[in-house]
N, C-alpha and C positions, 0 to 999 in steps of 0.2 A: 154454343150456337143452338144446341137442342132446345126445343120449345117446351118440353114436358119432363116431368119426373126428374129423377136423379140421372145426370149424365153418366153413361156407362151402364145403365140398367139393362139395356139389351145385351150387352156383353155378359152380364151375369146369367141371363137366360141361355145364351149360347154355351157358356161354360158348364152349365148344369146338364146340357144334353150330351150324353156320352158319345153318340155317333158323330155329331157335328164337331165336338172337341177333338176326337181321335182323328177324324178325316182331315181336319184343318192342320193338325200337328204333323200328320204323316205326309201330307201333300204340300205343306207350307203355303196354303191358300185357303180361303174360306169357301169359295164357290167351286163347283165342278162343271165340266163341259162335256158334251157328247163325244167329241174328238178334238185332237190338237188343232185341227184346221178350223174348227168352229169356235175357238176361244174368243169370247167377247161379242159374239153374234147372238142377239136375242132370238129365241125360238121356243116352240112348245117343248121340244126335246130338252132344251137347256132348263126350262122351268121344271120339267120332270126330274132332272138331275139335282135340283136345288129345292125341291118341294118342302122338305122339312124346315130348312132354313127360312124360306119365304113365308111359311105358315107362322113360324115363331115371330118373325119381324112384323107381319101383318097383325097378329094378335096383340103384340106389344104396342104397336102404333094405335090400333083401334081403342085400346084402353085409355089412351091419353087424349082422345078427340071427342068433342061433343057432336060434331057433324061429320059426315063422310068427306074425306079429303085425302089427296095422294100424299105419299111419304116423300118429302124432299130428299133427293139423293145425297145432298151434303150432310144431312143429319145421319143417314145410314153410314156414310163414310166415316163420320166422326165417331160414331158408336163402334163400328168395326175396328177403326184405328186404335181406339182406347183398349179394346179387347185384345187385339194383336199385340199392342204394346205391353200388356201385362202377362202375356203367355210366353212360354219358353219354346219358341219355334226353333 
C-alpha cells in the first residue's frame, strides 16, 4: 500500500534509533502517552512524548513527496506493523 520507496523503510529508520527501539521493546508499543488515562487522545503533551518518532516519520515522508501532503495513517500503520513484525517484542 505504501506509495513510496521501499516498503518497510520507515521501520529501518526506527530500528536505527536506539531510544525509539529500546522504548518500544521495553513498553511493547511504539508510542508513549502522558498518562494511562490519556492513551489514544491527541494532545500537545502526547506530541511531546512522541516528538522523536514523529520527526523521523515526517522526515521520511517528506523525502518521498514532491508537494506538501499529509501522511495517510494506513501507510504509517503498515510501516509500523512491518517493523513490529520483525522485532522481538
